[in-house]
C-alpha positions as CSV (number, residue, x, y, z in Angstrom):
1,X,-30.1,-8.2,-19.0
2,X,-29.4,-5.3,-16.6
3,X,-29.2,-6.1,-12.9
4,X,-31.4,-4.2,-10.4
5,X,-30.3,-2.1,-7.6
6,X,-31.3,-4.8,-5.2
7,X,-29.2,-7.5,-7.1
8,X,-26.1,-5.3,-7.2
9,X,-26.6,-4.8,-3.5
10,X,-26.8,-8.4,-2.9
11,X,-23.5,-8.9,-4.7
12,X,-21.8,-6.1,-2.7
13,X,-23.1,-7.7,0.5
14,X,-21.9,-11.0,-0.3
15,X,-18.4,-9.5,-1.1
16,X,-18.3,-7.9,2.2
17,X,-19.1,-11.0,4.0
18,X,-16.2,-12.7,2.2
19,X,-13.8,-10.1,3.4
20,X,-13.8,-7.6,0.3
21,X,-14.1,-4.5,2.5
22,X,-11.8,-2.2,0.9
23,X,-13.8,0.3,-1.4
24,X,-11.5,0.2,-4.3
25,X,-11.1,-3.6,-4.6
26,X,-14.8,-4.0,-3.8
27,X,-15.8,-1.6,-6.7
28,X,-13.3,-3.4,-9.1
29,X,-14.6,-7.0,-8.1
30,X,-18.4,-6.1,-8.1
31,X,-18.0,-4.6,-11.5
32,X,-16.6,-8.0,-12.8
33,X,-19.0,-10.2,-10.9
34,X,-22.0,-8.0,-12.0
35,X,-21.0,-8.1,-15.5
36,X,-20.4,-11.9,-15.7
37,X,-23.8,-12.4,-14.0
38,X,-25.3,-10.2,-16.7
39,X,-23.7,-12.1,-19.5
40,X,-25.0,-15.5,-18.1
41,X,-28.6,-14.2,-17.5
42,X,-28.6,-13.3,-21.3
43,X,-27.1,-16.6,-22.4
44,X,-29.5,-18.9,-20.1
45,X,-32.9,-19.1,-18.5
46,X,-31.5,-19.5,-14.9
47,X,-32.5,-17.1,-12.2
48,X,-30.2,-14.4,-10.7
49,X,-29.5,-16.4,-7.6
50,X,-28.5,-19.5,-9.7
51,X,-26.3,-17.4,-12.1
52,X,-24.6,-15.5,-9.3
53,X,-23.9,-18.8,-7.4
54,X,-22.1,-19.9,-10.7
55,X,-20.1,-16.8,-10.9
56,X,-19.1,-17.0,-7.3
57,X,-17.8,-20.8,-7.8
58,X,-15.6,-19.4,-10.4
59,X,-14.2,-16.6,-7.9
60,X,-13.9,-19.0,-5.0
61,X,-10.3,-19.2,-5.3
62,X,-10.0,-15.4,-5.3
63,X,-12.1,-15.0,-2.4
64,X,-10.5,-17.9,-0.3
65,X,-9.1,-16.6,3.0
66,X,-5.2,-16.6,2.9
67,X,-2.3,-15.3,4.8
68,X,1.5,-14.6,4.1
69,X,4.6,-14.2,6.1
70,X,4.9,-10.7,4.5
71,X,1.6,-9.5,5.7
72,X,1.5,-11.3,9.0
73,X,0.5,-14.9,9.4
74,X,-2.0,-14.1,12.1
75,X,-4.1,-12.0,9.6
76,X,-5.9,-13.5,6.7
77,X,-7.2,-11.8,3.7
78,X,-9.2,-12.9,0.6
79,X,-6.6,-14.1,-2.0
80,X,-7.2,-11.3,-4.3
81,X,-6.4,-8.8,-1.6
82,X,-3.4,-10.7,-0.4
83,X,-2.3,-10.8,-4.0
84,X,-2.3,-7.0,-4.4
85,X,-0.6,-6.5,-1.0
86,X,2.3,-9.1,-1.8
87,X,2.8,-7.2,-5.3
88,X,3.0,-4.0,-3.5
89,X,5.5,-5.4,-0.9
90,X,7.5,-6.9,-3.6
91,X,7.7,-3.8,-5.6
92,X,8.6,-1.8,-2.4
93,X,11.4,-4.3,-1.4
94,X,12.9,-4.1,-4.8
95,X,12.9,-0.2,-5.4
96,X,14.0,0.2,-1.6
97,X,16.9,-2.2,-2.4
98,X,17.9,-0.4,-5.6
99,X,17.7,3.1,-3.9
100,X,19.9,1.7,-1.0
101,X,22.4,0.4,-3.4
102,X,22.5,3.5,-5.2
103,X,23.0,5.5,-2.0
104,X,25.7,3.2,-1.0
105,X,27.6,3.7,-4.5
106,X,27.3,7.5,-4.0
107,X,28.6,7.3,-0.5
108,X,31.6,5.1,-1.5
109,X,32.4,7.3,-4.4
110,X,32.5,10.5,-2.1
111,X,34.7,9.0,0.6
112,X,37.4,8.5,-2.2
113,X,37.6,12.3,-2.3
114,X,36.5,13.5,1.1
115,X,36.6,12.4,4.7
116,X,34.0,9.7,5.6
117,X,32.8,11.3,8.7
118,X,32.1,14.6,7.1
119,X,30.2,12.7,4.2
120,X,28.2,10.8,6.7
121,X,27.5,13.8,8.8
122,X,26.3,15.8,5.9
123,X,24.1,12.7,4.7
124,X,22.5,12.5,8.0
125,X,21.7,16.4,7.8
126,X,20.2,15.9,4.6
127,X,18.2,12.8,5.6
128,X,16.9,14.5,8.6
129,X,15.2,17.1,6.6
130,X,13.9,14.6,4.1
131,X,12.5,12.7,7.3
132,X,11.0,15.8,8.8
133,X,9.1,16.3,5.3
134,X,8.1,12.9,5.0
135,X,6.6,12.7,8.5
136,X,4.8,16.0,7.9
137,X,3.2,14.5,4.9
138,X,2.5,11.2,6.5
139,X,0.5,13.0,9.3
140,X,-1.2,15.4,6.9
141,X,-2.3,12.7,4.4
142,X,-3.5,10.5,7.3
143,X,-5.8,13.2,8.5
144,X,-7.2,14.0,5.0
145,X,-7.7,10.3,4.4
146,X,-9.4,9.8,7.7
147,X,-11.8,12.8,6.9
148,X,-12.7,11.2,3.4
149,X,-14.2,8.3,5.3
150,X,-13.2,5.7,2.4
151,X,-11.6,2.5,3.4
152,X,-9.5,1.6,0.6
153,X,-6.4,-0.8,0.3
154,X,-4.2,2.3,-0.2
155,X,-5.2,3.6,3.2
156,X,-4.5,0.4,5.0
157,X,-0.8,0.4,3.7
158,X,-0.5,3.8,4.4
159,X,-1.8,3.5,7.8
160,X,0.7,0.7,8.5
161,X,3.6,3.2,7.8
162,X,2.0,5.6,10.3
163,X,2.4,3.1,13.2
164,X,5.9,2.0,12.0
165,X,7.3,5.4,11.6
166,X,5.8,7.6,14.2
167,X,7.9,6.1,17.0
168,X,11.1,6.7,14.9
169,X,10.5,10.5,14.8
170,X,12.7,11.4,17.8
171,X,15.6,9.1,17.0
172,X,15.9,10.0,13.2
173,X,15.4,13.6,13.7
174,X,16.9,14.7,17.0
175,X,19.8,12.1,17.7
176,X,23.0,12.6,16.2
177,X,24.5,9.3,15.0
178,X,27.8,9.6,13.3
179,X,29.3,5.9,13.0
180,X,33.1,6.0,13.0
181,X,33.8,2.6,11.5
182,X,33.4,2.2,7.7
183,X,31.1,-0.9,8.0
184,X,28.8,0.9,10.4
185,X,28.8,3.9,8.1
186,X,27.9,1.8,5.2
187,X,25.1,0.1,7.1
188,X,23.7,3.4,8.4
189,X,23.6,4.7,4.7
190,X,21.8,1.7,3.4
191,X,19.1,1.5,6.3
192,X,18.6,5.2,6.1
193,X,18.1,5.3,2.5
194,X,15.7,2.3,2.4
195,X,13.7,3.9,5.3
196,X,13.5,7.2,3.6
197,X,12.2,5.6,0.4
198,X,9.4,3.8,2.3
199,X,8.5,7.0,4.3
200,X,8.2,9.0,1.2
201,X,6.2,6.1,-0.7
202,X,3.3,6.7,1.8
203,X,2.6,9.8,-0.1
204,X,2.3,7.9,-3.2
205,X,-0.2,5.5,-1.5
206,X,-2.1,8.6,-0.2
207,X,-2.4,10.0,-3.7
208,X,-3.8,6.8,-5.1
209,X,-6.4,7.1,-2.2
210,X,-7.3,10.6,-3.2
211,X,-7.4,9.8,-6.9
212,X,-9.8,6.8,-6.2
213,X,-12.0,9.3,-4.1
214,X,-12.2,11.6,-7.0
215,X,-13.0,9.0,-9.3
216,X,-15.9,7.8,-7.2
217,X,-17.2,11.2,-6.9
218,X,-17.4,11.4,-10.7
219,X,-19.4,7.9,-10.9
220,X,-21.9,9.0,-8.3
221,X,-25.1,10.4,-9.7
């Protein structure tokens, strides 16, 4: 039995009341729950409200408010949203760590043949250009996302980078830091490579937002 527009609107309203406010996740969960309710209504003689309650009971764990150290203990999300954010954080940490190690290995190899201060200086100059590109993309994509008026999980992660990296524009782009001691040089390379990766990753999050926006435009009548 196909659900009516009013019934689908009721499911969506219930999801919002349970904290599913991001459009991409809301559409995904709405589709799953609506399908499950339709299947039950085809299999039994219960009303929509009764079947909807049965399905909501099955989704209770996914909708339960939860928090994590990695996303902030003071803020709670439905478990399904928290799981997606934690998965993203874990991927970011892993790839950021691998990129930092790769940068460190390259740096250690170069200082075998060149003066470490020269290598670190050139690394800083190159990183500065990449930072500038990353900042421009971050600001440009933030304006585009804001104009789209969609509230996606990609945007909330992208926005967190805006608040994190904007205060660092001046120190990273305009202050010359050339550590003299080897362990400080190593630390500088590792931290810079890690931050560069996370800054540029904001563009990937923005791209996913725009892809969802495009997908949504195709599904609208």
